[in-house]
C-alpha angles and dihedrals in degrees: 000000000000090000090053092052090048090052091050091049090050092048092050091048091052091048093049090046091053091050092050091047092050090047091051092048091049091051093048090049092051091049091049091048091051092049091048090050090050091050098038108026123196115241107259133194096034094131090052095060118104107215117218107172123302091310090214093173086080094041130086101269135177132179129041106341088194094054118122091232122070118191119192128187124198112206146171118210091218091056112106092198089055089054092050091045091052091047100042111021105030097061089061092047089050097048096042101039116004098049090046093055094243098123144016115233123204134182123215124188117239106172112184111129101083144340093273091054084075094053092047089052091049090049091054090053092051091049090049091051090052100043124358093200092050089058093076092046089049090051091052090047097049092049091046090053095040115137134200109314090226091062126078097236105139093089128163090253096049094046090050090051091051093048090049090053091061098034106039093184092055117143096227098196092050091049092052091051093046090056088074101040124113094246094067092039091051092053094047092046088052090050092051092047090054092049092050090047092055094044099251108179101175145344142312095030117165128199126195112199092339098313123107115237118237089254136339095264121126091244094055093046094047091048092052093047094046091049089056093046090053095053 
């Protein structure tokens, strides 16, 4: 009988221990989730945004803002194809159309690949708010230093380092704080809402005068631009 009681006591102890362990694991998981959310915030307020066109007056834009052709690219800084597009396709678009004043070209964030896509998008908005010209240099730098899309590499520290490389006088502590302020979040949520409204499914996606090109290839984009020029 004593042996049976000992077994029951042991069983109860094990059961209680398992419950305590599960509770501790749940708590740790919640703490980790909270820390991850603090470091890599989700983009909030997207459904509250009223979309009225691409709203390019608030977007990074180069070229002739009075041109009759408006080209818009949606991109994610974690997207390897976006990096290739910026390195291979964009220079031809710039030399053939932007530099000649034939089009305006705007970039809109559409982070969707991973949690640090959001932070990279927020960082680009902060850079843009500091120095509009530095935005394009920052974009080149972040794509040049892009790592494997399956890794969480767009950290607060790395993004600050990249911003510092294009803005040597950057106040690093202020930049880190501004990454999480509502101003940057509001702009990215607006960007995502615009992308959703126009049916963006991935990046890069390019629009010419409000119509998505067949694909982001140089040939498709040139065909769409030339068709508009010939109207």
